[in-house]
C-alpha positions as CSV (number, residue, x, y, z in Angstrom):
1,M,0.0,0.0,0.0
2,W,2.9,2.3,-0.4
3,N,2.5,5.3,-2.7
4,E,4.6,5.4,-5.9
5,P,7.6,7.8,-5.7
6,G,6.6,11.4,-6.0
7,Q,3.0,10.7,-5.0
8,S,1.7,12.2,-1.8
9,G,-0.4,10.4,0.7
10,P,-0.3,8.7,4.2
11,F,2.0,5.9,3.1
12,Q,5.4,7.2,1.9
13,K,8.6,5.2,1.9
14,E,10.6,8.4,1.3
15,A,12.2,10.3,4.1
16,I,9.9,12.3,6.4
17,V,11.1,15.8,5.7
18,N,10.5,19.2,7.2
19,E,12.4,22.4,6.6
20,H,15.1,21.7,9.3
21,D,15.6,17.9,9.1
22,A,14.4,14.6,7.7
23,L,13.8,11.2,9.3
24,I,15.5,8.4,7.5
25,D,15.2,4.6,7.9
26,G,18.0,2.1,8.6
27,K,18.7,1.4,5.0
28,A,19.2,5.1,4.2
29,T,21.3,5.4,7.4
30,R,23.5,2.6,6.2
31,Q,23.9,4.2,2.7
32,I,24.9,7.5,4.2
33,S,27.1,6.3,7.0
34,G,28.7,3.3,5.2
35,I,28.4,1.1,8.2
36,S,26.5,-2.1,8.7
37,K,23.4,-2.5,10.9
38,S,25.4,-4.5,13.5
39,E,28.2,-1.9,13.6
40,R,25.6,0.9,13.9
41,H,24.0,-0.9,16.9
42,R,27.4,-1.4,18.5
43,L,28.2,2.3,18.1
44,I,24.8,3.4,19.4
45,K,25.3,1.2,22.5
46,A,28.8,2.8,23.0
47,G,27.3,6.3,22.6
48,K,29.2,7.0,19.4
49,F,26.4,7.2,16.9
50,P,23.1,9.2,16.9
51,L,20.2,7.5,18.8
52,P,17.3,6.4,16.7
53,I,13.9,8.0,17.1
54,R,11.1,5.6,17.9
55,L,7.9,6.5,16.0
56,G,6.0,3.3,16.9
57,P,6.5,-0.2,18.3
58,R,8.1,-1.4,15.1
59,C,9.2,1.8,13.5
60,T,12.4,3.7,14.2
61,R,14.1,6.4,12.1
62,F,17.2,8.5,12.3
63,S,17.7,12.2,12.0
64,L,19.4,12.9,8.6
65,R,21.0,16.0,10.1
66,E,22.5,14.0,13.0
67,V,23.8,11.2,10.8
68,S,25.3,13.7,8.3
69,E,27.0,15.5,11.2
70,W,28.4,12.2,12.4
71,V,29.8,11.5,9.0
72,E,31.3,15.0,8.9
73,R,32.9,14.6,12.3
74,R,34.5,11.3,11.1
75,K,35.9,13.0,8.1
76,A,37.3,15.8,10.3
77,E,38.9,13.2,12.5
78,R,40.4,11.5,9.4
79,D,41.8,14.8,8.2
80,R,43.4,15.5,11.6
81,G,44.8,12.0,11.6
82,A,42.8,11.1,14.7
83,V,41.3,7.9,13.3
């Protein structure tokens, strides 16, 4: 019952977006961060990756802004030689 890409309606697979941020699913988080689901869970548990946002009992999303900032911090660490 998902809408086709570009269609509006109550069931959208695309990121939930507002003017300041977007909520992305685990697959998009993996594509942006480049880390696996298990590595993401390990980093979350260690306090080193943005916490997911629970929208329902079986629905979690991540802040696109927070994940992007995490990637940028990793790049800055690389450039400083800290990684």
